[in-house]
Structure formats: structure tokens, C-alpha cells
N, C-alpha and C positions, 0 to 999 in steps of 0.2 A: 428369693422367694422363701417365705417361712414354711416350715413343715405343715402347719395347719392349712395354709393357703394352697400348697401343693396337693394335699389330701382332698380339699374341696374341689379343685379344678379337675382332679382325676376321678372324682366320684361318678358313678353311673346312675345315681338317684337324683331325681328332680322332685321338688315339692311344689305343687300348684295349689294355691289357695283360691277357692271359689266361695261364693256366699253360702253354698250348701255344705261346705266342709273342705278338708284337705285331701288332696289326691297325690299319691306317690307314683311316679313314672320311673321305671327302671329301664335305662337305655340299653340297647343291644349293639355295642360296638363289634361284637363277633359277627353280626350280620351286615351292619352298615357303619363302618368306622367313621367315614366322613360326615354322614348325617348326624351321628351321635355327638361327634365333636362340635358340629354346628349348633345343635340344640343346647349343649353344655355352655358353649361360648356366649351365645345370645342370652341365655338365662342369666349367666354371671354378670352380663352387662345391664340387666334389668329391661331388656328389649321387650319381653312379653308382658310386663306389668301393665295392666289396663287394656290389653288387646281383647277385642270382643269375639264371641263365637258368632260370626256373621252368617255362617251357612250351617244349618243344623237340620238333618233329615231323620225323622223318627224311624227307628228300626235299622238305621244305617250308621250315621256318624255325625260328630260335631267338629267343625273346622274353625281354626283360629290361627293367629300368628302373623296377621297382616296389620301393620301399624296404621294403614289407611282405612281398615275395616270394610274394604270393598271387594276383596278377593283378587285384586290386581297388584297389590304392593308386596314388598319384601324388604330384606335388609340391604345394606350397602355392600355386603359381601357377594362374591360371584356365585352364580348358580352351581349346583352340585351335579356330578354325573350320577346316573341311575345306579343304585346298589340293590337290584332285584335279587331275590333268592327263591330257591325251591326248598330250602331247609326249614322254613317256618310258614305258618299260615295266618291270615287275618282272622283273629278270633275276637270274642268279646273283650274289650279293653286294649286291643292292639293299637299302637300309635304308628301312623304312617305319615310319610312326607307327601304333602300336596304338591301338585305340579300342573303344568299346562299340558297340551297335547304332545309337547316335546318331552320325551322321557328324561332328558338331562336338564330340567328346568326347576328342580326343587331348590328352595332357598331358605325361607324361614317359616312358611306355613306348614302346619301339621293338622292331622285329624285323629280323633279317637273313635273307634268302632263301638257302637252300642250293642251290636250282635255280631255273630260270625259273618264275614264278608269274603268268603273264599274266592269269589270271582275276581278279586283284586290281586290274588297271588301271582307273583311273577310280573306284575305290571306297575306296582308301586313299591317304594322302599319301606320296609318295616324297620322302624328306628327304635321302638320301645314297646313296653307293656305296662298298663296300669296294674300295680301290685297291691294297692290299697286305695280305698275311696271311690270305687266304681259306683257306689250308691250315689255319691255326689255328682259324678259325671252324668248318670242317668237322669238327673233332675234339671240339667241345662235346658233352658227354654228352647222349644222346637220352632222351626220355621214353617213356612207354608209354600205350597206349589212345588213343582219339580226341582226348582233351584234351591229350595230350603232357605230362602231369604228370611231373616228374622227381624221383626219390628221390635225395637227396644231390646237388643240382645244382652245376654249375660256376658260378663267380662272375667278375665283372669285378674284377681285382686293383686296377687303377687306370685312370682315364680322364682324359686331359688334352687341352687345346687345344694343338695342335702348330704 
């Protein structure tokens, strides 16, 4: 592996391009090493390119990372164990791993909080933080109803390890 490639795969920064602008996500391997590595790996594979924000709830969060865009899909990799923490809180721009009712079911889907969501603390894995471009995240098309289902949702144009 070249030095440049090793540096890229070891980076804790992801650049997500939306039609509203670029978003920098800084991963938190100090809180969730397995989840951070999963996002880094899938991003390097191009997994997130074209994924839609299929569930978006105003004042709460935007969810993506499902190649089927239904909320039920994931990667071919095994699910991850919960990496819950009391050392950080879900704030504006916090990136969390989506999961089912099973705490150990996070895989590829993640969400970005529009506002502080402290009720998620200790129940969902905090994997990163938006460190630039939150204005672009805030413009993601919102869904309707309690499910936040989005008609004609916005997509991740490209996501790379930066």
C-alpha cells in the first residue's frame, strides 16, 4: 500500500457532496472505532454515492446509507455491535448510526442531527460530527408524517475519504 493510500484509509474525515454544497464529517473512532471504520470502508468503496436521504424529519435528522432507499437495506458486511457512550451527546451535526430495535444492528445507515437530540444519548452510536457544511445539511429536503418519508428525496452525489 502506498503512503498516500495508507493516509487516505486512515483519515477520519469524510467529504460528502450534496447539491447544496460539500459537507465534512469528522469521524469519532475514540467513541466508536468499529462504526468509524465501517463508514470509512464503505465510503472508500463508493457505497454511499447516490444513496438517498429517504427519511428526513424537520427539527430532528436526515437518514441515508441504504442502497435500496427503503430503510431496510444495508451493506454486505455484518451488523455492528452497539458502541453507545456517555462521553458525548447528540448535538446539531452529530452523525449517528441508524439501527433497528436491536441495539446491535447498525450496518451502513447513518443519520445527521439537525438540532440537539439528547434523548438519543446512550441509545445510538455516535460515529462522527459535521465540522463544515452544516448549512448544506440543513437544506436537505424534508419528509412528511411521523415516518419522515421523503417524496423525490435528495441524494449524496459523492462521498469520499478526505
